[in-house]
C-alpha positions in Angstrom: 96.6 35.1 -31.7 97.9 37.9 -33.9 100.4 37.4 -36.7 103.5 37.8 -34.6 102.3 35.3 -32.0 101.2 32.8 -34.7 104.6 33.0 -36.4 106.4 32.5 -33.1 104.2 29.5 -32.1 104.8 27.9 -35.5 108.5 28.4 -35.2 108.6 26.8 -31.7 106.5 23.8 -32.9 108.7 23.3 -35.9 111.8 23.1 -33.7 110.1 20.4 -31.6 108.7 18.4 -34.5 109.2 19.6 -38.1 107.0 16.7 -39.6 104.0 17.3 -37.4 103.9 21.1 -38.1 103.2 20.3 -41.8 99.7 19.1 -40.7 98.9 22.3 -38.9 96.0 24.4 -39.9 96.3 28.2 -39.7 93.2 30.4 -40.1 93.8 33.6 -42.1 91.8 36.8 -42.3 92.1 38.7 -45.5 91.0 42.3 -45.8 90.5 43.9 -49.1 92.2 47.3 -49.5 90.3 48.3 -52.6 89.0 51.9 -52.1 90.4 51.8 -48.6 91.3 55.1 -46.8 95.0 56.0 -46.4 94.9 55.3 -42.6 93.3 51.9 -43.0 96.2 50.2 -41.2 95.6 52.2 -38.1 91.9 51.6 -38.2 92.4 47.8 -38.5 94.8 47.7 -35.6 92.4 49.7 -33.4 89.4 47.6 -34.3 90.9 44.2 -34.1 93.2 44.5 -31.1 91.1 42.7 -28.5 93.8 40.4 -26.9 95.2 42.7 -24.3 94.0 45.7 -22.3 94.8 48.6 -24.6 95.2 52.2 -23.4 94.5 55.2 -25.5 98.1 56.2 -25.7 99.1 52.8 -27.0 97.8 53.9 -30.4 100.4 56.7 -30.5 102.8 54.1 -31.8 100.8 54.4 -35.0 101.3 58.1 -35.3 104.1 59.1 -37.7 104.7 62.3 -35.7 105.8 60.2 -32.7 108.2 58.2 -34.8 109.6 61.5 -36.3 110.0 62.9 -32.8 111.9 59.8 -31.6 114.3 60.2 -34.6 114.8 63.9 -34.0 115.5 63.4 -30.3 117.9 60.6 -31.2 119.9 63.0 -33.3 120.5 65.2 -30.2 121.4 62.1 -28.1 118.1 62.0 -26.2 116.1 58.8 -25.8 112.4 59.3 -26.4 110.0 56.5 -25.6 106.5 56.4 -27.0 105.7 52.7 -27.4 104.2 50.3 -24.8 107.0 48.4 -23.1 109.8 50.9 -23.9 111.8 51.8 -20.9 113.6 55.1 -20.4 117.1 53.8 -19.4 118.6 57.3 -19.5 116.6 59.6 -17.3 119.1 62.4 -17.5 119.1 62.2 -21.2 115.7 60.6 -21.9 112.0 61.1 -21.6 108.7 59.5 -22.5 105.6 60.7 -24.4 103.6 61.3 -21.2 106.3 63.7 -19.8 106.7 65.5 -23.1 102.9 65.9 -23.3 102.8 67.3 -19.8 105.5 69.8 -20.5 104.0 70.9 -23.8 100.7 71.6 -21.9 102.2 73.2 -18.8 104.5 75.5 -20.9 101.7 76.4 -23.3 100.4 80.0 -23.5 96.9 78.5 -23.6 95.7 78.1 -20.0 93.2 75.4 -21.1 96.1 73.1 -21.8 97.4 73.7 -18.2 93.9 72.9 -16.8 93.8 69.6 -18.8 97.3 68.7 -17.6 96.1 69.0 -14.0 92.5 67.7 -14.3 92.9 64.9 -16.8 96.5 64.2 -17.7 95.7 61.0 -19.5 93.8 63.1 -22.1 97.1 64.6 -23.2 98.2 61.3 -24.8 94.7 60.2 -25.9 94.4 60.5 -29.7 90.7 61.1 -29.2 91.3 63.5 -26.4 93.5 66.6 -26.0 96.5 65.0 -27.8 95.9 66.8 -31.1 95.9 70.2 -29.4 99.2 69.5 -27.7 101.3 67.8 -30.4 101.1 70.5 -33.0 103.7 70.3 -35.7 106.4 71.3 -36.0 108.0 70.6 -32.6 111.6 71.8 -32.1 113.1 69.0 -30.1 116.0 71.1 -28.8 113.6 73.7 -27.4 111.3 70.9 -26.2 114.2 69.2 -24.3 115.3 72.5 -22.8 111.8 73.1 -21.5 111.6 69.5 -20.2 114.8 70.2 -18.2 113.4 73.5 -16.8 110.0 71.8 -16.0 111.8 69.1 -14.0 113.5 71.7 -11.9 110.3 73.7 -11.5 108.3 70.6 -10.5 110.9 69.5 -8.0 111.2 73.0 -6.6 107.4 73.3 -6.1 107.3 69.8 -4.4 110.2 70.6 -2.0 109.0 74.1 -1.2 105.5 72.9 -0.7 106.6 70.3 1.8 107.9 73.1 4.0 104.5 74.9 4.0 101.5 74.2 6.1 97.7 74.6 5.9 96.4 76.6 3.0 99.8 77.4 1.5 100.7 73.7 1.4 97.4 72.8 -0.3 98.0 75.6 -2.9 101.4 74.0 -3.7 99.9 70.5 -4.1 96.6 71.3 -5.9 98.0 74.2 -7.9 101.3 72.7 -8.8 100.7 72.7 -12.6 99.6 76.3 -12.6 102.6 77.3 -10.5 104.9 75.5 -12.8 103.2 77.2 -15.8 103.9 80.6 -14.2 107.5 79.8 -13.6 108.1 78.6 -17.1 106.1 81.2 -19.2 107.5 84.2 -17.2 111.0 83.0 -17.8 111.8 83.1 -14.0 113.8 79.9 -14.0 116.1 80.7 -11.0 114.3 78.2 -8.7 117.0 75.6 -8.2 117.8 77.2 -4.8 115.4 78.1 -2.0 116.2 81.8 -2.3 115.8 81.8 -6.0 112.5 80.0 -5.7 111.2 82.5 -3.1 112.0 85.4 -5.5 110.1 83.5 -8.3 107.2 82.9 -6.0 106.1 86.5 -6.5 104.7 85.3 -9.9 102.0 83.3 -8.1 
């Protein structure tokens, strides 16, 4: 058990039998912080968390940048979720770290980021993967949220338009979706919320 679980278990046992709990034995692990690096807390968490299946992006909760982004988004009334278990309860006014990472990659001027977004999207939120190349400070949350809104429209437009195509064109829309979204976003052709508008934007790809 970790500290939180141990404390909870002791509290429950105390409620049931306060006298018996005084005889309990709790094993402690003490780690000296003498000459420890500044990021020792993150390293300890990473090395000792063996209780549950841990995904790479779970460690983003330890990144101060993610906390600062959550606070910045909150100031403009947007819910930003980056911790395990957090639920986006306000889709119209909310997003999670995976969606933001995807948008930052797709809207990037670096085509490598777009390739990663298509080929290995999990790497975008992996601290040991492509994460550091996507989440580059400073991030203007107002501009980021505006791009998220545009990307959602672009993504939906590509999906809907692709469903009306056949053969090679349909495959292009499916397998090339991130690249098409990239072209729509970086060229500024955002009039794709109607079929006619999307057809005119299609000339970019």
